[in-house]
N, C-alpha and C positions, 0 to 999 in steps of 0.2 A: 497555490490556491488552500485559504483555512480548511479547507472542506478534507486536504488530506491528512492533516491532524488528525481527524480522528477514525481515520481507519481498524486503529486496533483497539481502541477504547470500546466497554461494551456497553449497550444502553440497559439504564434499569428497567424495571419489569414496570409494564404496563398498566397507566394510570384514564380515567374517565371523569369529564368536566363536561352533564349536558349531553351534546351529540358530538363532543368532542374528543377521542381519545388520543392520548401521547405519553412517549417515553422520551428522557432526559441523559444527556453525558453530562459532566461537569471538569474543567481541567482547568485548575487555576483563577484569573479572575474572567475565564471566559465559559461558556456555556452552550450546548448545542441539544434542540427543540426538536424532533419527529411527530408529528402531527397527521390523523383522518379522520374524517369524518366516521362514525359509530352510525349504526340503527338503516345504512342504507339497503334498499330491497332488493333482492334478486343477485344474480352471479356475477355482473359488472353493469354499473351505471350509465357504461357510456361515456364516461368522463366528465369535463369540469363544466364543459357545454352543457351536455344536458342536465347536472347537476344545476345550473345557474340559472336554467331556466323556470326553477322553481321558485320566487322571491322571500318569501316565508324562510324557505327552507335555509338557501344563502345569505341571507340576514343573521340568522341566529348563530348558524357556523360563525362566519366571520366575526360576532361579537363574542361569542365564545373562544377563538383562536385568541382574540386578544384580551379577554379577561384569564386564560393562562400564560399567555408571552407577561402581562404587563403587570397583573395583580398579583397571580399564584406564584409567578417564578420572578417577577418584581424587575423586569428590564425595560430600560426605554430604551438604552442605545443596540439596535440590533438590525441585521440583515432577516429579510424574510423574502424564501422563492417557494411559489406553487410550480409542483413540477409534473406535465403529463405523462401518464402510461401506467400501468396496473401493476409494475413497483418501483420500490423506491428505489431513488439514484442507486448509479452500483457501486458509488464512493462508500454509501451511508446504510450498506447492505449486510455488512462484517455484522455478525452476533445480532442482528436486530430480530425483538420477540416474533415470534410465531405468529402471538396473534395481532400485532401491528401489520405483519406482512397479507394476513389475507383480509383486513379491511383494506389495505391502499388496492388492492387485488380486485375488491368488488367495488371500490368507488373512484378507479381510474383517473386517480391524481393522490398527489402527497405532497405536503407542507413541511417544512424546513426552517427552522431559525436559528441562526448564530448569533450569540450577546458579548460581549465582551464590555465590562466594567472601566477596564484601564484605558479603552479608547479616548484620548481628549481632543482629537479632532474638528475645529468647529463649521460645521457649513456654510457654504459662502452665500450671501445673499445674490436673489434672483429675479427680481421684483419688476422688472423689464419685459420677464418672458408673460406676463400676465397681460401686456399689452399686445392686442392681435395685431394690431395694426404698425406697430413699432420693430425695424429692423431687428431681427438677430446678433446682440451682441452682451456676450455675458463671459466670466468666470469662475470656474468652479473651484471647489477648498482643494484640489490636487496643482490649480495653478493653469490649470489649461484653460485659456483665451478664444473661444470662438464667436465669429465672427463673419457674420454672414450678408449678401446683399438681396435678403428676403426679409418675409414675416412669416412669423411665427402662422397667421392665415393665409399664406401661401403653402402649408406644408401640414396643413390640419385635414383631416381624410375622412373622420365624422365628426358630429355634434352630437353631445347628449342637452337635456336640457341642463342639466350642474356639471357635466363634464364635455371635454374634447380629446378626441385621439387624432395625434398628429407621427407624420414621421420623425423618428431620429434627427437632431439638428446635427449632429455628426457623421449623418450618414451611417450609420449600422444599421443592419437587418435585422430591424426593430421598430414595432410602435411604441407611442410614450399616450399614456392616458396621463392627466393631470383636470386639477380642479376649478373654475370659474375663480375662485374665491381661493385666497391667500388663507391656505391650512398645511400644518406641519408635520402632524399627528394624525393616524388613523379614528384615533380616540377623540378626536373635535369634530368629525366629520356627522352630519346628522344620519341619521340611516336611510333615508333616498340617495346621499350622498356615498356614503360608502356600496351601497347596493351598485350604483351605475358605476362608480368607481370601477367595478370588477368584473361589473355584466358587459360595459360598454368593450372592457377587452376581450370580451368571447366575441361581442357581435361584432368586434373588428376584423377578426377571422373569418367573417362571410365575406367580409369585403374585399380579406386576400385572395380567398379561396372560394366564391361562389360556387353551391352546387356539390360542396365537399362530401365525402365519403363519411361514414360511421368514425365518430372518435375526435381528437381533439387536434388541431395540429400543428398547433404552436409547442414548443419547446417547451417554457417557463415562462413563468412570469416571476418579475422581482420587482420586490420594494424595503427601501431604505428607512430608518430610525433615525431621529437623533444624531449621533456624531458617526454614523454610516451613510450619511447623505452627501453627497456631493453639493447639493444646492439646496437651499433653506424652504423647499416646497413641495408637500407630497406627489409624487410621480409612481404610475407603474408602468414597468417597462416590460414588453412581452415581445420577447427572443421567437423569433420563428427564422426557418430552416432558410440559409442564404440562399440556396438556387429560387426556391419558393418566391422570395421574397423582389429578389431580381424581376423573377420573369412579371410578378405581377405591379410591379410599379415603375419599371423602367422607361416607359413612356409619359409619366407624372413629371408636367415643369419642374414642381419643386424639389421631386427628386434629382433629377439629372441634373440641376444648381448641389445641392450636396453632394452627389457622388462626385462632381467635378471638383468642389473645394475638397472633399474626404480623399480622391487620389491625389491632387498636390501637396495635399500635408505628408502624405504616406510619401511620396517622393520626396520634400524638403527633410523628412523624419530619415530616409535612406542616405541622402548626399551628407549631413549631419555627421551621421551612422558613420559612413565613409570615412570625412574627412579626419573624426578624432582617431580611429585607426591608422589614417596617416601622420596623425598629431603622434600619438603613443611609438609608431616604428620610427618617426627620427626622434625620437626622444631615445629609444632604445640604441638606436644609432649612434646618435651624439656621444650616450653613455660605453658605449663598447668602443668608441673612438678613443674616448676621454682613458676608458683605461687600459688602452694599448700606448697611448704615449707615456704614461705613466708607467709603465712598463721599459 
């Protein structure tokens, strides 16, 4: 993981832009940012869900995060991760400025960004995913082909005015929020679209765990931009504890299809792995036999 490369690097001193505090690391062509909201009242805000409940506060924070990442730091290609919890992710905590730790504790969440100007991989087109009634059939930038006998409508679990939230087409324990129109970058979203993209993700957790206790139940939310995208369409992935996710969606017809195809892919992958091991073993045996004959 690229996060591990930064464990021993030192964060620079904290800076503030509007309602966003941030610090950075740089290493060659890549750069890392840790961001948190400042000016949050109280000892703890209760996490992202409570923070997102005030639309104007959320809108301003999101726009200022984009300003720091894309204008101040000049990044277009990056991975952004919003993590729930009153401490930064453990692999980012080393030598973190004390002021940042206090802000993260008060907010109940943090934002991490990793950018790399040298990354050249172009995302794949996924126009078909915008058609709710077409069967899911796409190939991402890594070459993975996903073809399913169900539609995007079949796995949509929450519909907003400008966005929708669906189960992951690959059957992973996450929810995916996408805009109804084609958009590749957050900066191209209207304020209403940007707000709904992130707030619908929070509301989706109410669907996943109705009557939840205080605090956020998602593990993290991830969004890629530019060459970090697998598909050329802005989407927000909401990662959830696998046991909680399975318990919630086990009876959903769409999820049952996704799980079936996911398990089949894993079985096929395991068989291919065993086949490769057998082939390598046969090749090694043949090489050993040849060496013996030569002797």
